C-alpha positions in Angstrom: 0.0 0.0 0.0 1.2 3.5 -0.7 2.6 5.7 2.0 1.7 9.4 1.9 3.2 12.3 3.9 0.9 15.2 4.5 2.4 18.7 5.1 -0.2 21.3 6.2 0.3 24.6 4.5 -2.4 26.8 6.0 -1.4 26.7 9.6 1.5 25.5 11.8 1.1 21.8 12.3 3.3 18.7 12.3 3.3 16.6 9.1 1.5 13.3 9.2 2.2 10.1 7.5 -0.4 7.5 6.5 -0.4 4.2 4.7 -3.7 3.8 2.8 -4.9 1.7 -0.2 -6.2 4.8 -2.0 -4.9 8.3 -2.4 -8.5 9.6 -1.8 -8.0 8.7 1.9 -5.6 11.5 2.1 -8.5 13.9 2.1 -9.9 12.3 5.2 -6.6 12.7 7.0 -6.2 16.3 6.0 -9.6 17.0 7.4 -8.8 15.2 10.6 -5.6 17.2 11.0 -7.8 20.3 11.2 -6.3 22.0 8.2 -7.8 23.2 5.0 -4.8 23.0 2.7 -1.8 20.6 2.5 0.9 19.3 0.2 1.2 15.6 -0.2 4.2 13.5 -1.1 4.9 9.9 -1.6 8.2 8.1 -1.9 10.0 11.3 -1.1 8.5 13.2 -4.0 5.8 15.9 -4.2 2.6 14.4 -5.7 -0.2 16.9 -5.3 -1.8 19.5 -3.1 -5.3 19.7 -1.7 -7.5 22.5 -0.5 -11.0 22.3 1.2 -13.1 25.3 0.0 -15.7 27.1 2.1 -18.4 25.4 0.1 -17.2 21.9 1.1 -15.5 20.9 -2.2 -12.0 19.6 -2.3 -9.6 21.0 -4.9 -6.7 18.8 -5.9 -4.0 20.7 -7.8 -0.2 20.9 -8.3 1.8 23.9 -7.2 4.2 25.4 -9.7 7.8 24.6 -8.8 6.7 22.2 -6.1 8.6 19.4 -7.8 11.8 21.3 -7.3 11.4 21.2 -3.5 13.2 18.4 -1.6 10.9 16.4 0.6 12.6 14.8 3.6 11.3 11.6 5.0 9.5 11.9 8.4 11.2 8.8 9.8 14.0 6.6 8.6 
């Protein structure tokens, strides 16, 4: 199963790491973290970003130049 790292971007919070069968489960974890926007990586590489809009819709997008950023693993 894929392992995803979630990095909240809208407020100070510690990153979270989850192992889930489907990338859609990342949305549930972002909501549980209490944030409305986060960057998501897998296998040490940026994959996508998510944002929960005021109307309750999730937006999945990619930030420009995000692929150039180095993502460090949370735990060895």
